[in-house]
N, C-alpha and C positions, 0 to 999 in steps of 0.2 A: 889068435891075435893081431890079424888084420882087422877083424869085425871090431873089436874091442877098442882098438886104434881110431877107427871112424867113428865109432859112437863117442869118447872121449874128444875127439876135434870137431864134431858137430855141436857136442856140448859146451865147447868153451867158446867155436865159435857163435853161436845163442846167446850166449851169456856176455861176450863180447860186445852183439849189435844189442842185445837188454841194458847192457851199460850205455851204450852211444846213444841210445833211444833217452832213458832217464836223462842224461846228463843234456842233451838236448831239452828237453820237456823242463827242466829245472832251470835253465836258462831264460826261457821263452817267459815264465811265470814271476823271475826275479827283476824282471827290465821292463815288463809292461807298466805297473803300477809306480813305478818312479816316474817313468813320462807323463802319466796321466797325472801326478801331483804336482809335477811342473808346471805342468798348464794350468792349474787349476790357481795357484798360487801368482801365475803372471799374466792372469784375466784384468782386461782393461775396462772401466767401467764408463758409459758413455751415458752421462746426467745433463738432466737441464740447466738452466740458470738458477731457480731458487734450491735444489739440491746441492748445485756449486757453493752456492752461499753457506750453506749449513756446514759444508764440509769443510771451509776454512775456516769459520766460528768456530765450530764444535770440535773438530777431530783436527784443526791444526795441520790442515795443507796448505803447501807453498805453493804460489801462482808463478807458470814459466809462461810468458809470451814469447808467443813463435813468430808474431808477425815481424812484416817489414819495416825498417827504421822510419820511415813515413806516417804508416799508420800507427805507430805505435807513439810517435810525436805528438799526434792529432787528438788522441785520447787512450788513456790507460788505467788500470788500476793501481791506485795506491800501493808501495810498498812491493811490487811486484819483480820478478827478475824477466829482464829480457834478454833470450836467446833465440837470435832468429832463423828461420828452417833455414830461409833463402836471405843470400845477400846480394846487394848491388853489383852487377856484372860489369864492370870497367874494363875488361880484354881489348887487346884493339887489332885482334886477327879480324883478315876481311869478310870471315864468313859470319862473326861476332857485329863487324860494322853495320852490314846488310840489315841484319834481323835486329838490330837494335834501333835502325833508322824505322824500318815498317812497323816496332812496336812502337816506337814515341809517336807514329804519324795516327796512331788508332789507339790501341789503349791506354799510351802514356797522354793523348790528347783529351780522350772522353773521358777515360775513367780515373787518372792520376797516378796510373800503378808504375811503378818505376820499373826498370829492366833487369830480371834477376836470374841468378842461378843457385844452385844447392851451396847450402854451408858445407863444405867439409869436416870444419873442426865441430858440428851444432853439437854431438853425443859426449866428446869430450868436453866441452865447454861445461855442459850439465854435469858430468863427473866431477868437475873440479870442485863444483858447486854442491852439490849434493853426494848422500851415500845411496846403494842400491835397496836402501830400505825405506828411503825417506818418503812420505807422502806427498804426492805431486800434483797439481790440476794445472792440466796444460790448455791454453786458451789462442784462437787466433779469431780472425773478423766473422768467417764464415762456417768453421769446423771441418774443412779439407785440410788445411794444415796441422791442426792440432792432432787431426787422425793420422797423419802420416810419421809426424812425428812420435805420438804414443808407441807404435809401430818400430819405429826405432828403437827406443829406450827400450822397451821388452825385449828384444833381442840382445841389449847390451847388459841385460840382467835387474831390469828394475821391477820392483813389484807392485809398487802400490800406487797406480796411473788412474789419473780421471780426467776425461776433457769433455768439453761442452756439445753435446749435438750439433747443434744449428751457430755455435759461434758467439761472439760479443753482440752482435748485431740481435742477438734475440735478449741481449738485458736489459731490462727498464730501466731508464732513470732514476737515481737514487738508491738502487739496489747494491751499489758499491761505492767507495769514497774513489772520484775519478781525478786524475791530473791531466790535464790539457785544454785545447781551446773547445772542444765538442762532446758530444754525448759517444757512448762507448758502440751503439749504435750505427751511428753516423760516421765513423772514424773510416769507413772504407769509400767513402764519398767523396771526388775527388774530379777534378778537371773541369770539362763542361758539363756535366753529371750534374753536380752539385749546384747549379742555377736552372737547371733544366724546368725543375719544379715552377719556380718563379716563371721564366720564360713560356713557357706553356699556359699559365693562367692568365698572363698579358697576352698571349696570342688568341687564346679562346674568347676573350671578350672581347677583343678586336674582329675575330671574325663572327661571332653572337650581334655585336651591334651593326656589319657590316649586312649579315642577312635580314636583321628587322627591318633595315633600312631597302634594299632590294626589294621584300614582299612588301613593303609601303608602297613603292612607287609601283608595285606591280596593279597591288587591289585599286590604287588609284588610279592609275592609267587603264584598265579594266572597265571599271566603275563610268569613267568619262567616255569611253569608248563606246559602250552600251546604251550611254543617254543620247549620244548623238546619232547612234544608229536608230535609236525608239524614237525620235524628232525627225528624222528623215522618213521614216515610215507613216507618220502619223502626217507629216506633210504631204508625202507622196498619195497618202489616201482621200485626203480634201480637196485636192487637186482633182485625183480620180472623179468623186464626187458630182464636182463641179462641171466637168466636160461630161458627166454624163447626163446633167442636167440641163 
């Protein structure tokens, strides 16, 4: 009887173990394909400016501009939606005041960049205007902010997202209808940098003229000096010959 009970218990334990193993195996098989399908559906498309124009014209993509207010006002694509990823930081705590002053004395002065902070309502603002199934083209000036914004929207459940790899600075004039005083590729230029080209051209011209004048003076001085030395040697030779005679 004891042997029969042992056999029964061992058989039951083996069956329970097999049942457990089969259950775990089934769970693994049912969850992995689901995760893979979700990743495929939420893939971000990184495209160039020509492909971006085609998506807007042929596939009905809506444009979301995530640049700051200053760059957006300089130039933006007509009929786009402005939802900045960063907003102007107007906080007045001591640390922010110090950082703002340092920023304004360098980046703000030379590049015309505002002192900003992350927009806490960015995702919610996009959700209020678009559904998760909407086709959205995200643009910024250089491509960095649009990539970050695309990742945030992907995590929020948006499925059809595209962004321009090099940003609006790679867009050629006339490719889109533009609103603003500048071309899209120049909207990121501000501060002293926007006049750097003209200043460099003027300074370069002045330096070249100065170099030419200096070079001419050196040549003139050297030829005159060589002429004087030659005359002196000639006179010296004639005097020596006269004394020998």
